[in-house]
N, C-alpha and C positions, 0 to 999 in steps of 0.2 A: 433412455431411462436413468434411474437413478436404480440401486442395485442393495438391499436388506439383508444382510445377511448377519450373522451371532458367532465371534470370533473363540468364542468356550464359552462353558457354560458361569462361567462366574464375567466375562468380560461382555464390556455392555453391547447391547444392537448399532449395528452399522450402517447407517444411509452415504451413499455418497450418489452427485450427481455434478455435472459440468455445464455451462452454459454457455454461448456462443452471444456476446453481448457487447458494446461500448469498444468491440475494433480488437477485441483477445478471448480468452477463454477464463472463465469464472472457474473454478472446481471449487466444489465443498464435500467437508469431510465430518460428518456428524457422529458424535456420540453420546446413546442412551435417552432420554424419555420416553416419553407414552410416542406410541408409533400414530398415530392419527394428530397427537398435537405437534407431532416430529412435523408429519406430511405439509401441514398446514402452513405450520412458520416458513416451512421450503420455498414452499409454494409463493407463500406473500413475498420473502425474501428476493427470489428470482422476478417478480411483477418487481417491484424497488426497483430494481439492476432497469428495468429495462424502463419504466420511467423515467430515471435519470437520462436516462442517454435521448430519450425521446426531450427532455427537459433541457439539459445539459451538453448536449455535440452541438459540437462548432463545421461538423459537415453538413448537418442540415436546414434546410431555409426556413424550417415550419421552426426549431427547437426555439425558446424562449430566448435560450440565450442569443443567439444569432439575429434573433427579432427583437435586443433590448439594444446588442451591438449598430443595429442598424434607425435606434431611436423609437423604432416602432411598439414596445414595452418599456414603464416602467419597472425599477423594481418592486415598488409596491406590488405592482400587478401584477407578478411572479407568482411560481406558487415559493411561498417559506421559506424551501430548501434552497433556493438562490439566495436571499439575503443571509441565511445562513451559512453556506459554502462562501460567498463576498466576504461576511465579517471574520471569518477561517483563514484565509487566504488572505488577506489585511494583517494579522496577528502575524502571519507567517512570513509576511514581508518584512515587519518590522523585527520582530524573533533576529530572524536572518540577516540583517542591516539592508536591506533590496535585495541580496540573493536570492531572492527564492522573489517567485513576482509573476500576477498571472495579465504583466501588460505587456506586450511586446510589440511592434510594427509599429510605433510614432505613440503609441498607449492604447491599442486595441486591446481591448478587454478578451480569456483566452484561458479559463478557470480548470485548463486540462490537468493542469501539475500538479493538481489538488483533489482535482475530482474521482480517478479510482482507487487509489488512496482510501479518501472518506466513503465512498459506496461500498467496499469490502465491508471495511470493519461496520458499519450499517447494518448489511447485511447477515455478518456476524451476531450482530448486540438482537436484530431480532430473531435467529434463533435461537440461540441462549435464554431467550426470552420464553421458551417453552418448554426450559427445564431440561435439559438436557446436560448430561456428565462434563461436554467440553464440544467443540467447533475451529477447527478449521475452514477460513475464507483463503481461498488462492482466485488473486488477482493480478494475471498475466505475470507471477511469478510476485508477489509483494505480498505477503500473506501476516493475517489476522486470527490469532490464536487464543483462544477464553476457557477457560476451564481444562480437561486431560481429558486423554482417551481412555485410558482406562486406569484401575488402582493401581496407584505406585510406578505408573508409567507417565512419565511428560511429553509435550510433544518434542518433537526435533525436523528441526529441517536444513537440510545441505544447502549450502551455500555456490554455486556454480564458480569454477573458475575462468575468470571471459580470455585468460594465455592457451587452455589446454580444454579445447571441448570435450564433453563430456566428462572432464574432473571435479571433483569439489575445492576449493579453495578452504571449505571451514562447514563445522556440523553445530549448530546453534540447537540449543535445547530449553526451553520452555522453566525445565524444575526448576520450581517453590514461585512461581508467578503464573496470579489467575487469568492474567492477560498479559499478552507477550504478539509484537509483530515483528515482521524482519522484510525490507522493502531495499531492494536495489537500483539503483542508479547505473546506468553506465552504456560504452560503445560497442561493447561484445555482438549483442543479438541485433540494435536498431541502427545499430551507424549512431553517428554525430548528433544525433536528438537535442540535447538539451541544451538549453539557451543560456549564452552570458547579458543579463538582463542592461549592463552598463550599454552594450553596444547591439544586440537583435539580430545579434549574429551565433552561430552554434560557437561552444562553447569550447577554447582550446589550453588544455592543460594537460599536465604528465599524466592524470588518472585515466587508468579504466573503466573501474566502477572500481564505486562505494557504495556499501553494506551496511543499514543502520537497523541496528535495533532496541527497540525502546515499547513501551506500552500501548500505545496506541498506533495504526497502520496510516492514520490521517498524521498526522506529527512526522514520524517516518520517514514516509513518502516526500512528503516536502523537504526534513532536514536530509536524505541523503541527492536529493537536485542539488540540492542551493551546494551542498558542500563540495560535489562535483565541479561545476562553478566557478567554487573557490580557489582548486587547485589542492594539491596534497598538504602543503604547509599550513593554510591557513585555517583550511579543511578540518585538519587535522585538532587545530592550536581552537577552534568556533564549537565544533562537536565536545570535545572535553570538556567544554564550557555549563555542557546544557546538563542540567537535572537529568535522573533515571535513561540516557540513552549511550552505549557503545557504537562504536561502529569498525569497519574493517576496511582499510584502505589499500588500491594494491595499482600499483602505478607501468605505465606501459614499459619500464625499464624491469619490470616484475621483481620493484620493493612492495614487500607489503608492512603495511603501517596501521595502529591500532589502538585505539583509546585504553589507559589503564587498567581497568575494568572490562573486558571483554572476555578476556581469558574465566573468569565466574561464569560465564554463558556460551564456552562451545564445551561439546560433551556427544 
Protein backbone atom coordinates (compact mmCIF):
# COMPACT_ATOMS: atom_id res chain seq x y z
CA UNK A 1 0.00 0.00 0.00
CA UNK A 2 1.13 3.55 -0.67
CA UNK A 3 1.34 6.04 2.14
CA UNK A 4 0.18 9.64 1.99
CA UNK A 5 1.86 12.13 4.32
CA UNK A 6 2.35 15.87 4.56
CA UNK A 7 5.98 16.91 4.90
CA UNK A 8 5.16 20.36 6.30
CA UNK A 9 2.50 23.02 6.20
CA UNK A 10 4.01 24.39 2.96
CA UNK A 11 5.11 21.15 1.32
CA UNK A 12 2.74 19.26 -0.99
CA UNK A 13 1.22 15.97 0.13
CA UNK A 14 3.24 12.87 -0.73
CA UNK A 15 1.91 9.64 -2.20
CA UNK A 16 4.33 6.73 -2.55
CA UNK A 17 3.75 3.31 -4.02
CA UNK A 18 5.82 0.32 -5.14
CA UNK A 19 4.53 -2.16 -7.72
CA UNK A 20 6.12 -5.44 -8.80
CA UNK A 21 5.61 -5.84 -12.53
CA UNK A 22 7.62 -6.59 -15.67
CA UNK A 23 10.17 -8.53 -13.65
CA UNK A 24 11.18 -5.56 -11.52
CA UNK A 25 9.80 -2.98 -9.07
CA UNK A 26 8.35 0.34 -10.17
CA UNK A 27 8.46 2.96 -7.42
CA UNK A 28 6.21 6.02 -7.50
CA UNK A 29 6.77 9.27 -5.59
CA UNK A 30 3.97 11.75 -6.23
CA UNK A 31 3.79 15.27 -4.82
CA UNK A 32 0.73 17.52 -4.57
CA UNK A 33 -2.56 17.38 -6.41
CA UNK A 34 -6.12 16.66 -5.33
CA UNK A 35 -5.96 13.33 -3.42
CA UNK A 36 -8.78 11.50 -5.17
CA UNK A 37 -7.58 12.58 -8.63
CA UNK A 38 -4.02 11.56 -7.77
CA UNK A 39 -5.10 8.16 -6.45
CA UNK A 40 -7.15 7.52 -9.60
CA UNK A 41 -4.20 8.52 -11.79
CA UNK A 42 -1.85 6.26 -9.83
CA UNK A 43 -4.26 3.35 -10.22
CA UNK A 44 -4.46 4.05 -13.97
CA UNK A 45 -0.68 4.21 -14.27
CA UNK A 46 -0.20 0.93 -12.38
CA UNK A 47 -2.87 -0.81 -14.45
CA UNK A 48 -1.10 0.50 -17.56
CA UNK A 49 2.16 -1.14 -16.48
CA UNK A 50 0.46 -4.49 -16.03
CA UNK A 51 -1.17 -4.13 -19.42
CA UNK A 52 2.24 -3.39 -20.97
CA UNK A 53 3.53 -6.60 -19.41
CA UNK A 54 0.62 -8.58 -20.84
CA UNK A 55 1.18 -7.15 -24.31
CA UNK A 56 4.98 -7.01 -24.58
CA UNK A 57 6.40 -9.77 -22.37
CA UNK A 58 8.65 -12.14 -24.29
CA UNK A 59 8.26 -14.66 -21.45
CA UNK A 60 4.49 -15.00 -21.84
CA UNK A 61 3.39 -17.32 -24.61
CA UNK A 62 0.08 -15.47 -24.88
CA UNK A 63 1.48 -11.93 -25.11
CA UNK A 64 0.85 -10.02 -28.31
CA UNK A 65 4.58 -9.71 -28.97
CA UNK A 66 5.09 -13.47 -28.58
CA UNK A 67 2.19 -14.13 -30.94
CA UNK A 68 3.57 -11.51 -33.34
CA UNK A 69 6.95 -13.26 -33.38
CA UNK A 70 5.24 -16.61 -34.11
CA UNK A 71 3.30 -15.05 -36.98
CA UNK A 72 -0.08 -15.50 -35.30
CA UNK A 73 -0.76 -11.76 -35.29
CA UNK A 74 0.06 -8.82 -37.50
CA UNK A 75 1.12 -5.45 -36.09
CA UNK A 76 -2.22 -3.99 -37.23
CA UNK A 77 -4.06 -6.63 -35.18
CA UNK A 78 -2.13 -5.75 -32.01
CA UNK A 79 -2.90 -2.95 -29.58
CA UNK A 80 -1.85 0.46 -31.01
CA UNK A 81 0.96 0.63 -28.43
CA UNK A 82 2.79 -2.17 -30.25
CA UNK A 83 3.12 -0.12 -33.43
CA UNK A 84 4.12 2.90 -31.33
CA UNK A 85 6.92 1.03 -29.55
CA UNK A 86 8.17 -0.60 -32.76
CA UNK A 87 8.34 2.83 -34.41
CA UNK A 88 10.27 4.26 -31.44
CA UNK A 89 12.66 1.31 -31.54
CA UNK A 90 13.25 1.80 -35.24
CA UNK A 91 13.99 5.48 -34.60
CA UNK A 92 16.46 4.53 -31.84
CA UNK A 93 18.16 2.08 -34.19
CA UNK A 94 18.57 4.75 -36.86
CA UNK A 95 19.87 7.35 -34.40
CA UNK A 96 22.41 4.91 -32.94
CA UNK A 97 23.51 3.57 -36.33
CA UNK A 98 22.35 0.12 -35.32
CA UNK A 99 23.98 -0.03 -31.86
CA UNK A 100 20.51 -0.16 -30.36
CA UNK A 101 18.37 -2.90 -31.85
CA UNK A 102 15.15 -4.76 -31.16
CA UNK A 103 16.25 -7.77 -33.18
CA UNK A 104 18.74 -10.36 -32.00
CA UNK A 105 19.38 -14.05 -32.58
CA UNK A 106 18.82 -14.13 -36.30
CA UNK A 107 16.40 -11.23 -36.46
CA UNK A 108 13.93 -12.37 -33.79
CA UNK A 109 11.91 -9.39 -32.51
CA UNK A 110 12.57 -8.44 -28.88
CA UNK A 111 11.47 -4.91 -27.83
CA UNK A 112 12.54 -5.47 -24.21
CA UNK A 113 15.30 -2.87 -24.47
CA UNK A 114 12.89 0.00 -25.02
CA UNK A 115 9.67 -1.10 -23.33
CA UNK A 116 10.59 -0.55 -19.67
CA UNK A 117 11.79 3.03 -20.12
CA UNK A 118 8.86 3.87 -22.37
CA UNK A 119 6.39 2.35 -19.89
CA UNK A 120 7.86 4.21 -16.90
CA UNK A 121 7.81 7.51 -18.78
CA UNK A 122 4.22 6.94 -19.88
CA UNK A 123 3.17 6.12 -16.29
CA UNK A 124 4.78 9.35 -15.04
CA UNK A 125 2.92 11.40 -17.65
CA UNK A 126 -0.42 9.80 -16.74
CA UNK A 127 0.08 10.94 -13.15
CA UNK A 128 1.38 14.39 -14.10
CA UNK A 129 -1.81 14.97 -16.09
CA UNK A 130 -3.78 14.72 -12.83
CA UNK A 131 -2.44 18.11 -11.78
CA UNK A 132 0.35 17.10 -9.40
CA UNK A 133 3.30 19.38 -8.65
CA UNK A 134 5.83 16.61 -9.23
CA UNK A 135 6.20 12.91 -9.91
CA UNK A 136 9.09 10.45 -9.94
CA UNK A 137 8.72 6.98 -11.43
CA UNK A 138 11.64 4.61 -10.90
CA UNK A 139 11.49 1.47 -13.01
CA UNK A 140 14.21 -0.88 -11.83
CA UNK A 141 16.71 1.93 -11.32
CA UNK A 142 15.82 4.04 -14.36
CA UNK A 143 13.93 7.19 -13.41
CA UNK A 144 11.57 9.67 -15.06
CA UNK A 145 11.13 12.98 -13.21
CA UNK A 146 8.43 15.55 -13.94
CA UNK A 147 7.77 18.82 -12.10
CA UNK A 148 9.26 19.43 -8.66
CA UNK A 149 8.96 17.70 -5.27
CA UNK A 150 8.36 20.94 -3.39
CA UNK A 151 8.84 24.73 -3.41
CA UNK A 152 12.41 25.63 -4.43
CA UNK A 153 13.43 21.95 -4.27
CA UNK A 154 14.57 19.97 -7.32
CA UNK A 155 14.47 16.22 -7.69
CA UNK A 156 17.87 14.62 -6.99
CA UNK A 157 18.87 11.12 -8.10
CA UNK A 158 21.84 9.15 -6.83
CA UNK A 159 23.81 7.15 -9.39
CA UNK A 160 25.20 3.91 -7.95
CA UNK A 161 28.93 3.29 -8.17
CA UNK A 162 29.28 -0.03 -10.06
CA UNK A 163 32.69 -0.71 -8.56
CA UNK A 164 31.85 0.17 -4.95
CA UNK A 165 28.60 -1.48 -3.80
CA UNK A 166 26.56 0.89 -1.66
CA UNK A 167 28.46 3.94 -2.88
CA UNK A 168 27.44 6.70 -5.26
CA UNK A 169 29.27 7.70 -8.40
CA UNK A 170 27.31 10.97 -8.72
CA UNK A 171 24.14 12.79 -7.75
CA UNK A 172 22.06 14.21 -10.61
CA UNK A 173 19.92 17.30 -9.98
CA UNK A 174 16.85 18.20 -12.04
CA UNK A 175 17.11 21.88 -11.03
CA UNK A 176 15.70 24.10 -13.76
CA UNK A 177 14.21 21.21 -15.75
CA UNK A 178 10.49 20.47 -16.02
CA UNK A 179 11.33 16.94 -17.05
CA UNK A 180 14.45 14.85 -16.67
CA UNK A 181 15.30 11.17 -16.90
CA UNK A 182 18.26 9.15 -15.63
CA UNK A 183 19.00 5.69 -17.03
CA UNK A 184 21.93 3.35 -16.44
CA UNK A 185 23.10 0.33 -18.42
CA UNK A 186 25.86 -1.88 -17.11
CA UNK A 187 27.00 -5.20 -15.75
CA UNK A 188 27.07 -4.53 -11.99
CA UNK A 189 23.59 -5.81 -11.13
CA UNK A 190 22.46 -8.00 -14.02
CA UNK A 191 25.79 -9.25 -15.37
CA UNK A 192 26.58 -9.32 -19.09
CA UNK A 193 23.01 -8.87 -20.35
CA UNK A 194 23.62 -6.16 -22.96
CA UNK A 195 23.83 -7.57 -26.47
CA UNK A 196 26.14 -6.46 -29.26
CA UNK A 197 23.72 -6.17 -32.21
CA UNK A 198 26.51 -7.01 -34.65
CA UNK A 199 27.16 -10.43 -33.14
CA UNK A 200 24.01 -11.29 -31.18
CA UNK A 201 26.24 -12.08 -28.20
CA UNK A 202 26.97 -10.22 -24.96
CA UNK A 203 28.70 -6.90 -25.56
CA UNK A 204 32.33 -7.02 -24.47
CA UNK A 205 33.70 -3.52 -23.94
CA UNK A 206 35.88 -1.61 -21.48
CA UNK A 207 32.78 -0.26 -19.69
CA UNK A 208 31.02 -1.38 -16.53
CA UNK A 209 28.30 1.31 -16.57
CA UNK A 210 26.86 4.12 -18.67
CA UNK A 211 24.44 6.60 -17.10
CA UNK A 212 22.52 8.88 -19.45
CA UNK A 213 20.66 12.04 -18.43
CA UNK A 214 18.04 13.32 -20.89
CA UNK A 215 14.52 14.78 -20.82
CA UNK A 216 12.77 11.50 -21.71
CA UNK A 217 13.38 8.08 -20.19
CA UNK A 218 12.38 6.32 -23.42
CA UNK A 219 15.48 7.71 -25.10
CA UNK A 220 17.80 7.84 -22.07
CA UNK A 221 17.35 4.08 -21.63
CA UNK A 222 18.04 3.37 -25.32
CA UNK A 223 21.07 5.65 -25.48
CA UNK A 224 22.64 4.12 -22.36
CA UNK A 225 22.29 0.64 -23.87
CA UNK A 226 23.70 1.69 -27.25
CA UNK A 227 26.63 3.58 -25.73
CA UNK A 228 27.56 0.62 -23.52
CA UNK A 229 27.71 -1.65 -26.57
CA UNK A 230 29.95 0.88 -28.35
CA UNK A 231 32.57 1.10 -25.60
CA UNK A 232 33.87 4.17 -23.81
CA UNK A 233 35.62 6.02 -26.64
CA UNK A 234 33.02 5.63 -29.36
CA UNK A 235 30.15 5.79 -26.85
CA UNK A 236 31.30 9.10 -25.40
CA UNK A 237 31.85 10.60 -28.85
CA UNK A 238 28.36 9.58 -29.95
CA UNK A 239 26.65 10.76 -26.75
CA UNK A 240 28.34 14.15 -27.10
CA UNK A 241 26.66 14.50 -30.52
CA UNK A 242 23.12 14.06 -29.18
CA UNK A 243 21.09 17.17 -28.25
CA UNK A 244 19.98 17.60 -24.62
CA UNK A 245 21.93 14.50 -23.52
CA UNK A 246 24.62 14.22 -20.86
CA UNK A 247 26.33 11.08 -19.64
CA UNK A 248 28.69 9.47 -17.17
CA UNK A 249 30.74 6.46 -18.30
CA UNK A 250 32.74 4.25 -15.93
CA UNK A 251 35.30 1.76 -17.20
CA UNK A 252 36.41 -1.51 -15.65
CA UNK A 253 39.68 0.25 -14.83
CA UNK A 254 37.79 2.77 -12.67
CA UNK A 255 38.19 5.58 -15.18
CA UNK A 256 35.33 8.09 -15.27
CA UNK A 257 34.47 9.82 -18.53
CA UNK A 258 31.77 12.49 -18.86
CA UNK A 259 30.12 14.56 -21.55
CA UNK A 260 31.03 18.22 -21.51
CA UNK A 261 27.82 19.50 -19.95
CA UNK A 262 27.30 16.89 -17.26
CA UNK A 263 28.76 19.08 -14.48
CA UNK A 264 25.75 21.40 -14.81
CA UNK A 265 23.50 18.49 -13.83
CA UNK A 266 25.42 17.37 -10.74
CA UNK A 267 24.62 18.49 -7.22
